[in-house]
N, C-alpha and C positions, 0 to 999 in steps of 0.2 A: 426517476435519481437512477437509473437506471441509465438513464442519456447524458447526465451531469459527467457520472466516469469521465467518461476519452477528456472534454474539452476542459474538466479539471485535471489532467493529466497533462495534457497534451502549454496547456496554461503554465505550468511548473518546470517543465522540459525546457521552454521556449521561455523563464528567465533563467532557470538552473540547468544550459545544455553540458555541464560537464558534471558528467554520471558517477565521478570518482570523486567532486565533494558530497552527492544525494545518498542517504542513507536510510537504509530501508529495521524498524522495527517491527519486527511481526511479534505481533502478541499472543501469547495464549497455547493452550495445552496439549499435547497428543494426547492427554488421556480421556477427553471429554471430545463427542464427537462436534458438537456447535463451536465449542473452544479450539478446534482447530484449524478456525480460518484460516487464523494468523500465520502460525510454522507452516501448513499447508503452501501460503502463497510465497512465505522464507523459501520454503524447499525446491520449489518451481524456479521462480527469483535466480538460485545459485545454479541450479542445472541450465539454466539461460544465459548467465555468466556472467549476472551481478556479483558484486566483492564484499560488499560496506552491506551484508543482510545478518540484521542481528533477529534473532526467533524462528528458527525451522524444524521438523520432528525429531532430528535426531539430537538439536539442542534449542529445546523449548523457551522463549521469555515469557516466563509464568511469571505472577501473581509478585513470585519472592528474587525472578531477575530483572524483571523493571525497573526498579528502583537503582539496582547495581548496575542496570545497562544504560543507567542516564548520565548517569554519574564516567563513565566512558564515552563520553561525547565529546569532538575537538567542538572548542566552541563554534566555527565558520561552517558547521555541520550545517546542510540543506536533512531536516529530520521528515522523513514522512512514517506517521506512526500506524501501524493498519491493525486493527483488533474485532474482532466479532460484537455485536446487539444485538439486541427483543428489540424488535418495536410492536405495531397493531397487526395483524395480521392483513392485510392489504397493502403490507412494504416489504413482506417476507421477501428476499431474493433483491432486495433495495440496495443501493450505498448509500451512508450517508457521507459528503465531503466538505470540508471544511479547512481553509487555509484559518491557522492555527491551533494547536493542543486538544489532543480526546484524553478523554481522563478514563483509565482501564479498570477494570475490574467494578465498575459500578452499577453493571446487572446486574449485576451477584452481591454487594454493599460493601463492597474492598472500597477503602477509601487511601489509594494512591496517587501519585506525583501524575502530573496534569506532564505529558510526551510531546515531543512531536511540534515541528515546525507550517506541517501540515497533515487533515487526517482523513482517514478513510474509517468508514465502520461498516463493516458488513449488517443487513439484518437477518441471519441468520434462519429466526424463528419469533416466535410469536413472546410480546411479554404476560409472565403470569404472579401469580402466587406466589412459586416455587422457581422463583429463575435458575437454577442453578438444573432442576429437574427438567425445567425447557431445555436445558443447554448440552445436554449425558443424552437426551432424545431428539434431537435436532435428525434431519434423515443428511445420511452419509455423501448421498448424490446430489441431492441440494449443495453443501458445502464444499465438494470439490468443484461442481460445475462454476462457481462464484471466483474460488480461489483461482482457478482457470482463466477466468475471464478479467478479472484483477489485472493477474501478472501478464497476459496479451496485452491490455489496455495499459501494462507501465512499457511494454515491449514496444508496443508502435509510436505510444508521443515520445519517445525518444530517437527512435528509430527514426521515427519521420523528422527530428529535431535535423539530425545529424545530416540526413538528405538534404532539408533548407540547409544548412550550413554546408553545404557538399555544392549542390548547383548554385550556391551564390558567389562559393570563392571559383566557382568551374567556369560562373560568363563573366565576371571581373578579369579573369585570367584570358577572355577574349574577345575580347572587346574593348577597343584605347580608342575614341574619341570617333565613334558613330563607325568604325575600323574591324571587319575582321579581320582578328591575328588568328593561325589557326596556331 
């Protein structure tokens, strides 16, 4: 599942190379270790120069804010929803990626509207009878490492895409009918 993250993001970047149309909705709260996965990524993306980010440590997009965030999106925006989730013990540290929306708050029994054109769920801890408690007692180190991995993968995907476009433009200007043109 970890290995699927980079190709997943590279495919999205290839289909939607214009960074200005990509919106990240980083769902979660800064008041719960496990649930801070989304806001941590949002803050890291902002620090890396991404402008269309909803949900940071400073301004989290928690269960109350996610419905409002959905209403503010432009219809043509490419929305990548990111949230923490709970899973099987062997899946901890993995990512569940999908084309299509994610269902925020599902792990703790909240019924919120699905959101996103694409989705990334980070398995931050194991599922158990007390999901809220599992999110509260999740390793901060693990969540921070996972958030760093996702934000770096996002940058690499769009950075790689920009490089490929630049090389393509560069190659078009350098050759004409098989003749090198300086």
